[in-house]
Each structure stands twice: as structure tokens, then as C-alpha cells.
C-alpha positions as CSV (number, residue, x, y, z in Angstrom):
1,M,-45.9,6.8,-59.0
2,A,-48.7,8.1,-61.3
3,E,-52.1,6.5,-61.0
4,Q,-54.3,6.1,-64.0
5,K,-57.9,7.1,-63.6
6,V,-60.3,4.3,-64.4
7,T,-63.0,5.5,-66.9
8,R,-66.5,4.0,-66.7
9,T,-67.8,2.4,-69.9
10,L,-71.3,1.3,-70.6
11,T,-72.9,-0.7,-73.4
12,G,-76.4,0.0,-74.6
13,K,-78.7,0.5,-77.5
14,V,-79.3,3.7,-79.4
15,V,-82.9,4.9,-79.0
16,S,-82.6,8.4,-80.6
17,D,-80.2,10.1,-83.0
18,K,-82.3,13.1,-83.9
19,M,-79.9,15.6,-82.2
20,D,-76.8,16.9,-83.9
21,K,-73.7,15.1,-82.7
22,T,-75.7,13.5,-79.8
23,I,-77.2,10.1,-79.3
24,T,-79.5,8.8,-76.6
25,V,-78.4,5.3,-75.3
26,L,-80.6,3.0,-73.3
27,V,-78.5,1.0,-70.8
28,E,-80.1,-2.0,-69.2
29,R,-78.8,-4.0,-66.3
30,R,-80.2,-7.0,-64.3
31,E,-80.0,-6.9,-60.6
32,K,-81.4,-9.1,-57.8
33,H,-84.3,-7.7,-55.8
34,P,-83.2,-7.4,-52.2
35,V,-86.3,-8.9,-50.6
36,Y,-87.8,-11.3,-53.1
37,G,-84.6,-12.5,-54.9
38,K,-86.1,-12.2,-58.3
39,Y,-84.0,-10.6,-61.0
40,V,-85.3,-7.3,-62.2
41,T,-84.3,-5.3,-65.3
42,R,-83.4,-1.7,-64.5
43,S,-82.6,0.8,-67.3
44,S,-81.3,4.3,-67.7
45,K,-80.8,6.7,-70.6
46,V,-77.6,8.6,-71.2
47,H,-76.8,11.3,-73.8
48,A,-73.5,10.6,-75.5
49,H,-71.4,12.7,-77.9
50,D,-71.2,11.3,-81.4
51,E,-68.8,13.6,-83.3
52,N,-69.4,12.2,-86.8
53,N,-73.1,11.4,-86.5
54,A,-72.2,7.7,-87.3
55,C,-74.9,6.0,-85.1
56,K,-78.4,5.1,-86.2
57,I,-81.4,3.9,-84.1
58,G,-81.0,0.3,-83.0
59,D,-77.2,0.2,-83.0
60,T,-75.5,-1.4,-80.0
61,V,-72.7,1.0,-78.8
62,T,-70.1,1.4,-76.1
63,V,-69.8,4.8,-74.5
64,K,-67.3,6.1,-71.9
65,E,-67.5,8.8,-69.3
66,T,-65.8,12.1,-70.2
67,R,-65.8,15.8,-69.3
68,P,-69.2,17.5,-69.5
69,Y,-70.1,18.6,-73.1
70,S,-73.3,20.2,-72.0
71,K,-75.8,20.2,-69.1
72,S,-76.9,16.6,-69.8
73,K,-74.1,15.2,-71.9
74,C,-71.0,13.7,-70.2
75,W,-70.5,10.5,-72.2
76,A,-68.7,9.9,-75.5
77,L,-69.0,7.3,-78.1
78,V,-66.2,4.7,-78.1
79,S,-67.3,2.2,-80.7
80,I,-70.3,0.8,-82.6
81,D,-70.5,-2.9,-81.5
82,S,-73.2,-3.9,-84.0
83,N,-75.3,-2.2,-86.5
84,A,-79.1,-2.2,-86.6
85,V,-80.8,-4.8,-88.7
86,E,-82.4,-3.1,-91.7
87,A,-85.8,-4.4,-92.6
């Protein structure tokens, strides 16, 4: 019986696309404070591999965990959920 490995996926907003084939994604989550009970927004930035340089700043994207591409990049672009609104 072969078990499939569950890959983690995250959804966030692209905050930088200046690097070649790499995007920086800001992932926000809301969690309850253990003492006060108030909901607090926590965030983290991840570097993701974007093979075709398709993403722009402001896009909402889904990324998945993969093998390490470099020292800081171990996520890959799965899909662009919504494009940035152009002003």
C-alpha cells in the first residue's frame, strides 16, 4: 500500500517580482491570541519559483511546497488566482 505525500499549499499576495523566475509571496493568517482571545493577523513571506515570470505585483497566487531550488526558495507557483487591478 503506497501512501501519497501531502504537499502543503499556501495562498497569498505577490509583493515582489524583481528577481528572475522568483516571486515573493506575503501569506497572512488570522489566529486567536492565547491569553486575550483577540484575533491577530500574522504574516510571513516566502520565495516561490515562477518559471515563466507570469506573476506581477498585487496578484493573488497559490504556491506549493517543493524541493529546494536555492537557499531560500522551496515553494513553486501552482496557479494565479486573481490578477492585480490596474489603475
